N, CA, C, O and CB atoms as a CASP TS submission, in Angstrom:
PFRMAT TS
TARGET T0000
AUTHOR 0000-0000-0000
METHOD Language model
MODEL 1
PARENT N/A
ATOM      1  N   MET     1     -11.193-132.604 -61.330  1.00  0.00           N
ATOM      2  CA  MET     1     -11.190-133.079 -59.963  1.00  0.00           C
ATOM      3  C   MET     1     -12.250-134.172 -59.801  1.00  0.00           C
ATOM      4  O   MET     1     -13.413-133.967 -60.148  1.00  0.00           O
ATOM      5  CB  MET     1     -11.440-131.914 -58.979  1.00  0.00           C
ATOM      6  N   ALA     2     -11.862-135.296 -59.289  1.00  0.00           N
ATOM      7  CA  ALA     2     -12.774-136.432 -59.144  1.00  0.00           C
ATOM      8  C   ALA     2     -13.715-136.226 -57.958  1.00  0.00           C
ATOM      9  O   ALA     2     -13.334-135.659 -56.933  1.00  0.00           O
ATOM     10  CB  ALA     2     -11.980-137.738 -58.971  1.00  0.00           C
ATOM     11  N   GLU     3     -14.935-136.691 -58.116  1.00  0.00           N
ATOM     12  CA  GLU     3     -15.890-136.623 -57.021  1.00  0.00           C
ATOM     13  C   GLU     3     -15.522-137.650 -55.966  1.00  0.00           C
ATOM     14  O   GLU     3     -15.048-138.740 -56.289  1.00  0.00           O
ATOM     15  CB  GLU     3     -17.328-136.850 -57.527  1.00  0.00           C
ATOM     16  N   THR     4     -15.735-137.310 -54.727  1.00  0.00           N
ATOM     17  CA  THR     4     -15.502-138.270 -53.666  1.00  0.00           C
ATOM     18  C   THR     4     -16.697-139.217 -53.569  1.00  0.00           C
ATOM     19  O   THR     4     -17.786-138.917 -54.060  1.00  0.00           O
ATOM     20  CB  THR     4     -15.254-137.551 -52.318  1.00  0.00           C
ATOM     21  N   GLU     5     -16.477-140.344 -52.937  1.00  0.00           N
ATOM     22  CA  GLU     5     -17.570-141.291 -52.731  1.00  0.00           C
ATOM     23  C   GLU     5     -18.677-140.642 -51.899  1.00  0.00           C
ATOM     24  O   GLU     5     -19.861-140.852 -52.161  1.00  0.00           O
ATOM     25  CB  GLU     5     -17.055-142.577 -52.040  1.00  0.00           C
ATOM     26  N   ALA     6     -18.287-139.855 -50.898  1.00  0.00           N
ATOM     27  CA  ALA     6     -19.281-139.169 -50.058  1.00  0.00           C
ATOM     28  C   ALA     6     -20.142-138.234 -50.905  1.00  0.00           C
ATOM     29  O   ALA     6     -21.363-138.207 -50.749  1.00  0.00           O
ATOM     30  CB  ALA     6     -18.585-138.373 -48.925  1.00  0.00           C
ATOM     31  N   ARG     7     -19.520-137.474 -51.792  1.00  0.00           N
ATOM     32  CA  ARG     7     -20.257-136.550 -52.666  1.00  0.00           C
ATOM     33  C   ARG     7     -21.212-137.330 -53.568  1.00  0.00           C
ATOM     34  O   ARG     7     -22.352-136.914 -53.772  1.00  0.00           O
ATOM     35  CB  ARG     7     -19.277-135.702 -53.525  1.00  0.00           C
ATOM     36  N   GLN     8     -20.758-138.443 -54.099  1.00  0.00           N
ATOM     37  CA  GLN     8     -21.608-139.248 -54.983  1.00  0.00           C
ATOM     38  C   GLN     8     -22.826-139.772 -54.233  1.00  0.00           C
ATOM     39  O   GLN     8     -23.940-139.740 -54.756  1.00  0.00           O
ATOM     40  CB  GLN     8     -20.810-140.421 -55.579  1.00  0.00           C
ATOM     41  N   LEU     9     -22.619-140.254 -53.008  1.00  0.00           N
ATOM     42  CA  LEU     9     -23.744-140.770 -52.229  1.00  0.00           C
ATOM     43  C   LEU     9     -24.720-139.655 -51.857  1.00  0.00           C
ATOM     44  O   LEU     9     -25.934-139.833 -51.965  1.00  0.00           O
ATOM     45  CB  LEU     9     -23.238-141.466 -50.962  1.00  0.00           C
ATOM     46  N   ALA    10     -24.201-138.516 -51.423  1.00  0.00           N
ATOM     47  CA  ALA    10     -25.073-137.386 -51.073  1.00  0.00           C
ATOM     48  C   ALA    10     -25.871-136.923 -52.284  1.00  0.00           C
ATOM     49  O   ALA    10     -27.074-136.682 -52.185  1.00  0.00           O
ATOM     50  CB  ALA    10     -24.245-136.217 -50.509  1.00  0.00           C
ATOM     51  N   ASP    11     -25.202-136.800 -53.424  1.00  0.00           N
ATOM     52  CA  ASP    11     -25.885-136.353 -54.639  1.00  0.00           C
ATOM     53  C   ASP    11     -26.958-137.346 -55.074  1.00  0.00           C
ATOM     54  O   ASP    11     -28.044-136.947 -55.494  1.00  0.00           O
ATOM     55  CB  ASP    11     -24.877-136.149 -55.768  1.00  0.00           C
ATOM     56  N   GLU    12     -26.656-138.627 -54.974  1.00  0.00           N
ATOM     57  CA  GLU    12     -27.634-139.642 -55.379  1.00  0.00           C
ATOM     58  C   GLU    12     -28.845-139.623 -54.445  1.00  0.00           C
ATOM     59  O   GLU    12     -29.982-139.752 -54.899  1.00  0.00           O
ATOM     60  CB  GLU    12     -26.986-141.048 -55.386  1.00  0.00           C
ATOM     61  N   TYR    13     -28.606-139.464 -53.165  1.00  0.00           N
ATOM     62  CA  TYR    13     -29.703-139.367 -52.205  1.00  0.00           C
ATOM     63  C   TYR    13     -30.596-138.169 -52.540  1.00  0.00           C
ATOM     64  O   TYR    13     -31.820-138.296 -52.578  1.00  0.00           O
ATOM     65  CB  TYR    13     -29.153-139.247 -50.762  1.00  0.00           C
ATOM     66  N   LEU    14     -29.988-137.017 -52.780  1.00  0.00           N
ATOM     67  CA  LEU    14     -30.752-135.812 -53.109  1.00  0.00           C
ATOM     68  C   LEU    14     -31.458-135.947 -54.453  1.00  0.00           C
ATOM     69  O   LEU    14     -32.580-135.467 -54.614  1.00  0.00           O
ATOM     70  CB  LEU    14     -29.835-134.592 -53.126  1.00  0.00           C
ATOM     71  N   ARG    15     -30.816-136.591 -55.410  1.00  0.00           N
ATOM     72  CA  ARG    15     -31.432-136.800 -56.719  1.00  0.00           C
ATOM     73  C   ARG    15     -32.711-137.625 -56.606  1.00  0.00           C
ATOM     74  O   ARG    15     -33.652-137.445 -57.380  1.00  0.00           O
ATOM     75  CB  ARG    15     -30.447-137.489 -57.664  1.00  0.00           C
ATOM     76  N   ARG    16     -32.731-138.524 -55.640  1.00  0.00           N
ATOM     77  CA  ARG    16     -33.909-139.367 -55.429  1.00  0.00           C
ATOM     78  C   ARG    16     -34.992-138.649 -54.621  1.00  0.00           C
ATOM     79  O   ARG    16     -36.004-139.252 -54.263  1.00  0.00           O
ATOM     80  CB  ARG    16     -33.508-140.655 -54.721  1.00  0.00           C
ATOM     81  N   GLY    17     -34.781-137.373 -54.336  1.00  0.00           N
ATOM     82  CA  GLY    17     -35.789-136.578 -53.648  1.00  0.00           C
ATOM     83  C   GLY    17     -35.595-136.488 -52.148  1.00  0.00           C
ATOM     84  O   GLY    17     -36.513-136.086 -51.432  1.00  0.00           O
ATOM     85  N   GLY    18     -34.412-136.855 -51.652  1.00  0.00           N
ATOM     86  CA  GLY    18     -34.137-136.815 -50.220  1.00  0.00           C
ATOM     87  C   GLY    18     -34.371-135.430 -49.634  1.00  0.00           C
ATOM     88  O   GLY    18     -34.001-134.426 -50.242  1.00  0.00           O
ATOM     89  N   GLN    19     -34.983-135.374 -48.459  1.00  0.00           N
ATOM     90  CA  GLN    19     -35.362-134.108 -47.826  1.00  0.00           C
ATOM     91  C   GLN    19     -34.595-133.827 -46.540  1.00  0.00           C
ATOM     92  O   GLN    19     -34.824-132.792 -45.914  1.00  0.00           O
ATOM     93  CB  GLN    19     -36.837-134.106 -47.536  1.00  0.00           C
ATOM     94  N   ARG    20     -33.700-134.708 -46.128  1.00  0.00           N
ATOM     95  CA  ARG    20     -32.982-134.497 -44.865  1.00  0.00           C
ATOM     96  C   ARG    20     -32.077-133.281 -44.974  1.00  0.00           C
ATOM     97  O   ARG    20     -31.521-132.980 -46.030  1.00  0.00           O
ATOM     98  CB  ARG    20     -32.155-135.746 -44.487  1.00  0.00           C
ATOM     99  N   LYS    21     -31.949-132.592 -43.843  1.00  0.00           N
ATOM    100  CA  LYS    21     -31.078-131.424 -43.768  1.00  0.00           C
ATOM    101  C   LYS    21     -30.164-131.603 -42.561  1.00  0.00           C
ATOM    102  O   LYS    21     -30.535-132.237 -41.573  1.00  0.00           O
ATOM    103  CB  LYS    21     -31.906-130.092 -43.664  1.00  0.00           C
ATOM    104  N   VAL    22     -28.986-131.046 -42.658  1.00  0.00           N
ATOM    105  CA  VAL    22     -28.026-131.170 -41.568  1.00  0.00           C
ATOM    106  C   VAL    22     -28.025-129.906 -40.717  1.00  0.00           C
ATOM    107  O   VAL    22     -28.120-128.793 -41.235  1.00  0.00           O
ATOM    108  CB  VAL    22     -26.615-131.448 -42.116  1.00  0.00           C
ATOM    109  N   LYS    23     -27.919-130.093 -39.420  1.00  0.00           N
ATOM    110  CA  LYS    23     -27.737-128.986 -38.488  1.00  0.00           C
ATOM    111  C   LYS    23     -26.344-129.164 -37.900  1.00  0.00           C
ATOM    112  O   LYS    23     -26.007-130.238 -37.402  1.00  0.00           O
ATOM    113  CB  LYS    23     -28.863-128.957 -37.359  1.00  0.00           C
ATOM    114  N   ILE    24     -25.544-128.122 -37.956  1.00  0.00           N
ATOM    115  CA  ILE    24     -24.184-128.187 -37.439  1.00  0.00           C
ATOM    116  C   ILE    24     -24.096-127.230 -36.252  1.00  0.00           C
ATOM    117  O   ILE    24     -24.358-126.034 -36.382  1.00  0.00           O
ATOM    118  CB  ILE    24     -23.126-127.828 -38.550  1.00  0.00           C
ATOM    119  N   ASP    25     -23.725-127.776 -35.096  1.00  0.00           N
ATOM    120  CA  ASP    25     -23.631-126.976 -33.882  1.00  0.00           C
ATOM    121  C   ASP    25     -22.401-127.435 -33.103  1.00  0.00           C
ATOM    122  O   ASP    25     -22.309-128.596 -32.705  1.00  0.00           O
ATOM    123  CB  ASP    25     -24.931-127.101 -33.015  1.00  0.00           C
ATOM    124  N   ASP    26     -21.468-126.526 -32.890  1.00  0.00           N
ATOM    125  CA  ASP    26     -20.223-126.852 -32.189  1.00  0.00           C
ATOM    126  C   ASP    26     -19.539-128.065 -32.799  1.00  0.00           C
ATOM    127  O   ASP    26     -19.054-128.950 -32.094  1.00  0.00           O
ATOM    128  CB  ASP    26     -20.497-127.103 -30.711  1.00  0.00           C
ATOM    129  N   ASN    27     -19.512-128.083 -34.127  1.00  0.00           N
ATOM    130  CA  ASN    27     -18.836-129.135 -34.888  1.00  0.00           C
ATOM    131  C   ASN    27     -19.498-130.509 -34.727  1.00  0.00           C
ATOM    132  O   ASN    27     -18.884-131.532 -35.029  1.00  0.00           O
ATOM    133  CB  ASN    27     -17.387-129.220 -34.461  1.00  0.00           C
ATOM    134  N   ILE    28     -20.732-130.533 -34.259  1.00  0.00           N
ATOM    135  CA  ILE    28     -21.501-131.768 -34.154  1.00  0.00           C
ATOM    136  C   ILE    28     -22.624-131.689 -35.178  1.00  0.00           C
ATOM    137  O   ILE    28     -23.331-130.684 -35.267  1.00  0.00           O
ATOM    138  CB  ILE    28     -22.063-131.984 -32.697  1.00  0.00           C
ATOM    139  N   THR    29     -22.779-132.756 -35.945  1.00  0.00           N
ATOM    140  CA  THR    29     -23.837-132.755 -36.952  1.00  0.00           C
ATOM    141  C   THR    29     -25.047-133.537 -36.455  1.00  0.00           C
ATOM    142  O   THR    29     -24.925-134.498 -35.695  1.00  0.00           O
ATOM    143  CB  THR    29     -23.325-133.349 -38.275  1.00  0.00           C
ATOM    144  N   ASP    30     -26.188-133.107 -36.895  1.00  0.00           N
ATOM    145  CA  ASP    30     -27.442-133.773 -36.587  1.00  0.00           C
ATOM    146  C   ASP    30     -28.299-133.682 -37.842  1.00  0.00           C
ATOM    147  O   ASP    30     -28.533-132.586 -38.351  1.00  0.00           O
ATOM    148  CB  ASP    30     -28.161-133.129 -35.335  1.00  0.00           C
ATOM    149  N   VAL    31     -28.761-134.797 -38.338  1.00  0.00           N
ATOM    150  CA  VAL    31     -29.580-134.800 -39.551  1.00  0.00           C
ATOM    151  C   VAL    31     -31.040-134.805 -39.138  1.00  0.00           C
ATOM    152  O   VAL    31     -31.471-135.592 -38.296  1.00  0.00           O
ATOM    153  CB  VAL    31     -29.252-136.027 -40.463  1.00  0.00           C
ATOM    154  N   ARG    32     -31.790-133.896 -39.761  1.00  0.00           N
ATOM    155  CA  ARG    32     -33.203-133.747 -39.450  1.00  0.00           C
ATOM    156  C   ARG    32     -34.050-134.032 -40.674  1.00  0.00           C
ATOM    157  O   ARG    32     -33.674-133.703 -41.799  1.00  0.00           O
ATOM    158  CB  ARG    32     -33.492-132.346 -38.920  1.00  0.00           C
ATOM    159  N   GLU    33     -35.186-134.643 -40.442  1.00  0.00           N
ATOM    160  CA  GLU    33     -36.169-134.845 -41.501  1.00  0.00           C
ATOM    161  C   GLU    33     -37.301-133.861 -41.256  1.00  0.00           C
ATOM    162  O   GLU    33     -38.046-133.990 -40.284  1.00  0.00           O
ATOM    163  CB  GLU    33     -36.694-136.331 -41.538  1.00  0.00           C
ATOM    164  N   TRP    34     -37.430-132.879 -42.139  1.00  0.00           N
ATOM    165  CA  TRP    34     -38.452-131.857 -41.977  1.00  0.00           C
ATOM    166  C   TRP    34     -39.704-132.170 -42.781  1.00  0.00           C
ATOM    167  O   TRP    34     -40.808-131.788 -42.391  1.00  0.00           O
ATOM    168  CB  TRP    34     -37.906-130.510 -42.384  1.00  0.00           C
ATOM    169  N   ASP    35     -39.541-132.847 -43.875  1.00  0.00           N
ATOM    170  CA  ASP    35     -40.663-133.179 -44.753  1.00  0.00           C
ATOM    171  C   ASP    35     -40.628-134.669 -45.049  1.00  0.00           C
ATOM    172  O   ASP    35     -39.596-135.327 -44.918  1.00  0.00           O
ATOM    173  CB  ASP    35     -40.615-132.351 -46.073  1.00  0.00           C
ATOM    174  N   ASP    36     -41.780-135.180 -45.451  1.00  0.00           N
ATOM    175  CA  ASP    36     -41.790-136.557 -45.917  1.00  0.00           C
ATOM    176  C   ASP    36     -40.915-136.645 -47.144  1.00  0.00           C
ATOM    177  O   ASP    36     -40.885-135.729 -47.966  1.00  0.00           O
ATOM    178  CB  ASP    36     -43.231-137.048 -46.221  1.00  0.00           C
ATOM    179  N   GLU    37     -40.205-137.745 -47.266  1.00  0.00           N
ATOM    180  CA  GLU    37     -39.395-137.898 -48.462  1.00  0.00           C
ATOM    181  C   GLU    37     -39.886-139.091 -49.249  1.00  0.00           C
ATOM    182  O   GLU    37     -40.519-139.988 -48.691  1.00  0.00           O
ATOM    183  CB  GLU    37     -37.908-138.054 -48.110  1.00  0.00           C
ATOM    184  N   PRO    38     -39.604-139.111 -50.526  1.00  0.00           N
ATOM    185  CA  PRO    38     -40.051-140.218 -51.359  1.00  0.00           C
ATOM    186  C   PRO    38     -39.482-141.547 -50.845  1.00  0.00           C
ATOM    187  O   PRO    38     -38.363-141.591 -50.334  1.00  0.00           O
ATOM    188  CB  PRO    38     -39.636-139.985 -52.822  1.00  0.00           C
ATOM    189  N   PRO    39     -40.254-142.621 -50.982  1.00  0.00           N
ATOM    190  CA  PRO    39     -39.789-143.932 -50.519  1.00  0.00           C
ATOM    191  C   PRO    39     -38.436-144.321 -51.123  1.00  0.00           C
ATOM    192  O   PRO    39     -37.625-144.968 -50.460  1.00  0.00           O
ATOM    193  CB  PRO    39     -40.823-144.995 -50.858  1.00  0.00           C
ATOM    194  N   GLU    40     -38.194-143.936 -52.358  1.00  0.00           N
ATOM    195  CA  GLU    40     -36.928-144.263 -53.009  1.00  0.00           C
ATOM    196  C   GLU    40     -35.747-143.620 -52.283  1.00  0.00           C
ATOM    197  O   GLU    40     -34.705-144.253 -52.115  1.00  0.00           O
ATOM    198  CB  GLU    40     -36.953-143.814 -54.472  1.00  0.00           C
ATOM    199  N   ALA    41     -35.901-142.370 -51.853  1.00  0.00           N
ATOM    200  CA  ALA    41     -34.836-141.677 -51.121  1.00  0.00           C
ATOM    201  C   ALA    41     -34.658-142.288 -49.730  1.00  0.00           C
ATOM    202  O   ALA    41     -33.530-142.478 -49.275  1.00  0.00           O
ATOM    203  CB  ALA    41     -35.150-140.165 -51.007  1.00  0.00           C
ATOM    204  N   GLU    42     -35.752-142.590 -49.064  1.00  0.00           N
ATOM    205  CA  GLU    42     -35.702-143.212 -47.735  1.00  0.00           C
ATOM    206  C   GLU    42     -34.978-144.557 -47.799  1.00  0.00           C
ATOM    207  O   GLU    42     -34.132-144.860 -46.957  1.00  0.00           O
ATOM    208  CB  GLU    42     -37.131-143.400 -47.168  1.00  0.00           C
ATOM    209  N   ARG    43     -35.318-145.344 -48.791  1.00  0.00           N
ATOM    210  CA  ARG    43     -34.688-146.659 -48.976  1.00  0.00           C
ATOM    211  C   ARG    43     -33.198-146.504 -49.260  1.00  0.00           C
ATOM    212  O   ARG    43     -32.385-147.255 -48.721  1.00  0.00           O
ATOM    213  CB  ARG    43     -35.371-147.433 -50.126  1.00  0.00           C
ATOM    214  N   PHE    44     -32.827-145.527 -50.108  1.00  0.00           N
ATOM    215  CA  PHE    44     -31.422-145.296 -50.438  1.00  0.00           C
ATOM    216  C   PHE    44     -30.646-144.924 -49.176  1.00  0.00           C
ATOM    217  O   PHE    44     -29.543-145.426 -48.959  1.00  0.00           O
ATOM    218  CB  PHE    44     -31.286-144.182 -51.507  1.00  0.00           C
ATOM    219  N   TRP    45     -31.215-144.046 -48.338  1.00  0.00           N
ATOM    220  CA  TRP    45     -30.552-143.646 -47.100  1.00  0.00           C
ATOM    221  C   TRP    45     -30.336-144.869 -46.192  1.00  0.00           C
ATOM    222  O   TRP    45     -29.234-145.099 -45.695  1.00  0.00           O
ATOM    223  CB  TRP    45     -31.385-142.563 -46.365  1.00  0.00           C
ATOM    224  N   LYS    46     -31.402-145.640 -45.989  1.00  0.00           N
ATOM    225  CA  LYS    46     -31.321-146.806 -45.105  1.00  0.00           C
ATOM    226  C   LYS    46     -30.356-147.865 -45.612  1.00  0.00           C
ATOM    227  O   LYS    46     -29.664-148.500 -44.817  1.00  0.00           O
ATOM    228  CB  LYS    46     -32.687-147.418 -44.933  1.00  0.00           C
ATOM    229  N   ASP    47     -30.301-148.064 -46.916  1.00  0.00           N
ATOM    230  CA  ASP    47     -29.453-149.112 -47.496  1.00  0.00           C
ATOM    231  C   ASP    47     -28.001-148.686 -47.705  1.00  0.00           C
ATOM    232  O   ASP    47     -27.097-149.513 -47.593  1.00  0.00           O
ATOM    233  CB  ASP    47     -30.029-149.551 -48.811  1.00  0.00           C
ATOM    234  N   ASN    48     -27.766-147.414 -48.006  1.00  0.00           N
ATOM    235  CA  ASN    48     -26.438-146.992 -48.438  1.00  0.00           C
ATOM    236  C   ASN    48     -25.713-146.018 -47.516  1.00  0.00           C
ATOM    237  O   ASN    48     -24.487-145.921 -47.564  1.00  0.00           O
ATOM    238  CB  ASN    48     -26.547-146.382 -49.758  1.00  0.00           C
ATOM    239  N   ILE    49     -26.447-145.301 -46.683  1.00  0.00           N
ATOM    240  CA  ILE    49     -25.815-144.275 -45.855  1.00  0.00           C
ATOM    241  C   ILE    49     -25.908-144.623 -44.368  1.00  0.00           C
ATOM    242  O   ILE    49     -24.903-144.553 -43.660  1.00  0.00           O
ATOM    243  CB  ILE    49     -26.463-142.912 -46.116  1.00  0.00           C
ATOM    244  N   ALA    50     -27.071-144.988 -43.895  1.00  0.00           N
ATOM    245  CA  ALA    50     -27.254-145.291 -42.463  1.00  0.00           C
ATOM    246  C   ALA    50     -26.292-146.362 -41.941  1.00  0.00           C
ATOM    247  O   ALA    50     -25.819-146.242 -40.811  1.00  0.00           O
ATOM    248  CB  ALA    50     -28.679-145.743 -42.217  1.00  0.00           C
ATOM    249  N   PRO    51     -25.987-147.400 -42.719  1.00  0.00           N
ATOM    250  CA  PRO    51     -25.105-148.453 -42.181  1.00  0.00           C
ATOM    251  C   PRO    51     -23.615-148.076 -42.107  1.00  0.00           C
ATOM    252  O   PRO    51     -22.819-148.821 -41.535  1.00  0.00           O
ATOM    253  CB  PRO    51     -25.245-149.683 -43.024  1.00  0.00           C
ATOM    254  N   LEU    52     -23.244-146.945 -42.671  1.00  0.00           N
ATOM    255  CA  LEU    52     -21.827-146.567 -42.703  1.00  0.00           C
ATOM    256  C   LEU    52     -21.307-146.223 -41.308  1.00  0.00           C
ATOM    257  O   LEU    52     -22.075-145.882 -40.409  1.00  0.00           O
ATOM    258  CB  LEU    52     -21.617-145.378 -43.647  1.00  0.00           C
ATOM    259  N   ALA    53     -19.997-146.319 -41.153  1.00  0.00           N
ATOM    260  CA  ALA    53     -19.351-145.899 -39.909  1.00  0.00           C
ATOM    261  C   ALA    53     -19.624-144.416 -39.680  1.00  0.00           C
ATOM    262  O   ALA    53     -19.828-143.664 -40.632  1.00  0.00           O
ATOM    263  CB  ALA    53     -17.817-146.178 -39.952  1.00  0.00           C
ATOM    264  N   ASP    54     -19.629-144.004 -38.431  1.00  0.00           N
ATOM    265  CA  ASP    54     -19.959-142.615 -38.071  1.00  0.00           C
ATOM    266  C   ASP    54     -19.159-141.597 -38.869  1.00  0.00           C
ATOM    267  O   ASP    54     -19.724-140.625 -39.369  1.00  0.00           O
ATOM    268  CB  ASP    54     -19.720-142.392 -36.590  1.00  0.00           C
ATOM    269  N   LYS    55     -17.866-141.802 -38.994  1.00  0.00           N
ATOM    270  CA  LYS    55     -17.009-140.832 -39.688  1.00  0.00           C
ATOM    271  C   LYS    55     -17.414-140.687 -41.154  1.00  0.00           C
ATOM    272  O   LYS    55     -17.497-139.570 -41.664  1.00  0.00           O
ATOM    273  CB  LYS    55     -15.533-141.256 -39.592  1.00  0.00           C
ATOM    274  N   LYS    56     -17.663-141.796 -41.826  1.00  0.00           N
ATOM    275  CA  LYS    56     -18.041-141.762 -43.240  1.00  0.00           C
ATOM    276  C   LYS    56     -19.429-141.136 -43.412  1.00  0.00           C
ATOM    277  O   LYS    56     -19.652-140.337 -44.322  1.00  0.00           O
ATOM    278  CB  LYS    56     -18.018-143.187 -43.841  1.00  0.00           C
ATOM    279  N   ARG    57     -20.356-141.510 -42.525  1.00  0.00           N
ATOM    280  CA  ARG    57     -21.712-140.949 -42.607  1.00  0.00           C
ATOM    281  C   ARG    57     -21.668-139.441 -42.381  1.00  0.00           C
ATOM    282  O   ARG    57     -22.402-138.701 -43.036  1.00  0.00           O
ATOM    283  CB  ARG    57     -22.651-141.623 -41.571  1.00  0.00           C
ATOM    284  N   ARG    58     -20.816-138.973 -41.462  1.00  0.00           N
ATOM    285  CA  ARG    58     -20.691-137.542 -41.205  1.00  0.00           C
ATOM    286  C   ARG    58     -20.198-136.802 -42.442  1.00  0.00           C
ATOM    287  O   ARG    58     -20.642-135.684 -42.707  1.00  0.00           O
ATOM    288  CB  ARG    58     -19.745-137.293 -40.032  1.00  0.00           C
ATOM    289  N   GLU    59     -19.296-137.400 -43.196  1.00  0.00           N
ATOM    290  CA  GLU    59     -18.822-136.779 -44.444  1.00  0.00           C
ATOM    291  C   GLU    59     -19.997-136.510 -45.377  1.00  0.00           C
ATOM    292  O   GLU    59     -20.072-135.455 -46.006  1.00  0.00           O
ATOM    293  CB  GLU    59     -17.774-137.684 -45.149  1.00  0.00           C
ATOM    294  N   ILE    60     -20.900-137.458 -45.459  1.00  0.00           N
ATOM    295  CA  ILE    60     -22.074-137.325 -46.327  1.00  0.00           C
ATOM    296  C   ILE    60     -23.033-136.287 -45.762  1.00  0.00           C
ATOM    297  O   ILE    60     -23.557-135.452 -46.500  1.00  0.00           O
ATOM    298  CB  ILE    60     -22.791-138.682 -46.490  1.00  0.00           C
ATOM    299  N   GLU    61     -23.265-136.339 -44.448  1.00  0.00           N
ATOM    300  CA  GLU    61     -24.175-135.390 -43.815  1.00  0.00           C
ATOM    301  C   GLU    61     -23.734-133.949 -44.058  1.00  0.00           C
ATOM    302  O   GLU    61     -24.572-133.072 -44.269  1.00  0.00           O
ATOM    303  CB  GLU    61     -24.264-135.662 -42.316  1.00  0.00           C
ATOM    304  N   LEU    62     -22.442-133.703 -44.031  1.00  0.00           N
ATOM    305  CA  LEU    62     -21.925-132.343 -44.238  1.00  0.00           C
ATOM    306  C   LEU    62     -22.154-131.837 -45.664  1.00  0.00           C
ATOM    307  O   LEU    62     -21.996-130.646 -45.934  1.00  0.00           O
ATOM    308  CB  LEU    62     -20.439-132.301 -43.919  1.00  0.00           C
ATOM    309  N   LEU    63     -22.522-132.729 -46.567  1.00  0.00           N
ATOM    310  CA  LEU    63     -22.783-132.345 -47.956  1.00  0.00           C
ATOM    311  C   LEU    63     -24.267-132.109 -48.224  1.00  0.00           C
ATOM    312  O   LEU    63     -24.642-131.681 -49.316  1.00  0.00           O
ATOM    313  CB  LEU    63     -22.260-133.414 -48.895  1.00  0.00           C
ATOM    314  N   LEU    64     -25.108-132.385 -47.234  1.00  0.00           N
ATOM    315  CA  LEU    64     -26.544-132.151 -47.373  1.00  0.00           C
ATOM    316  C   LEU    64     -26.839-130.665 -47.181  1.00  0.00           C
ATOM    317  O   LEU    64     -26.025-129.939 -46.611  1.00  0.00           O
ATOM    318  CB  LEU    64     -27.347-133.006 -46.351  1.00  0.00           C
ATOM    319  N   PRO    65     -27.995-130.213 -47.653  1.00  0.00           N
ATOM    320  CA  PRO    65     -28.402-128.835 -47.371  1.00  0.00           C
ATOM    321  C   PRO    65     -28.420-128.623 -45.860  1.00  0.00           C
ATOM    322  O   PRO    65     -28.707-129.555 -45.108  1.00  0.00           O
ATOM    323  CB  PRO    65     -29.803-128.521 -47.992  1.00  0.00           C
ATOM    324  N   THR    66     -28.123-127.432 -45.418  1.00  0.00           N
ATOM    325  CA  THR    66     -28.050-127.144 -43.995  1.00  0.00           C
ATOM    326  C   THR    66     -29.194-126.239 -43.546  1.00  0.00           C
ATOM    327  O   THR    66     -29.738-125.465 -44.334  1.00  0.00           O
ATOM    328  CB  THR    66     -26.715-126.502 -43.659  1.00  0.00           C
ATOM    329  N   ILE    67     -29.543-126.349 -42.281  1.00  0.00           N
ATOM    330  CA  ILE    67     -30.540-125.446 -41.709  1.00  0.00           C
ATOM    331  C   ILE    67     -29.840-124.284 -41.003  1.00  0.00           C
ATOM    332  O   ILE    67     -30.499-123.356 -40.533  1.00  0.00           O
ATOM    333  CB  ILE    67     -31.468-126.205 -40.723  1.00  0.00           C
ATOM    334  N   ASN    68     -28.523-124.333 -40.928  1.00  0.00           N
ATOM    335  CA  ASN    68     -27.760-123.256 -40.291  1.00  0.00           C
ATOM    336  C   ASN    68     -27.775-122.004 -41.161  1.00  0.00           C
ATOM    337  O   ASN    68     -27.813-122.086 -42.389  1.00  0.00           O
ATOM    338  CB  ASN    68     -26.309-123.703 -40.025  1.00  0.00           C
ATOM    339  N   ALA    69     -27.745-120.855 -40.512  1.00  0.00           N
ATOM    340  CA  ALA    69     -27.617-119.606 -41.241  1.00  0.00           C
ATOM    341  C   ALA    69     -26.187-119.506 -41.767  1.00  0.00           C
ATOM    342  O   ALA    69     -25.233-119.877 -41.083  1.00  0.00           O
ATOM    343  CB  ALA    69     -27.977-118.383 -40.337  1.00  0.00           C
ATOM    344  N   ARG    70     -26.059-119.012 -42.960  1.00  0.00           N
ATOM    345  CA  ARG    70     -24.715-118.884 -43.538  1.00  0.00           C
ATOM    346  C   ARG    70     -24.361-117.457 -43.709  1.00  0.00           C
ATOM    347  O   ARG    70     -23.268-117.145 -44.182  1.00  0.00           O
ATOM    348  CB  ARG    70     -24.612-119.597 -44.864  1.00  0.00           C
TER
END
């Protein structure tokens, strides 16, 4: 099974030390920064994820670690 582009971007962000976590409430996502993250991860997010359309960015956000109880 091939990885999706969203999965590749999320994995690359996390590989660079990204610390953002997603909160999902009533099917609405909100990304939170709880800890400082390495400059490399911050730059990757700003350059590759933040500029995406809302729908595409949400796909990536849903692949981040969550703060929701499972």
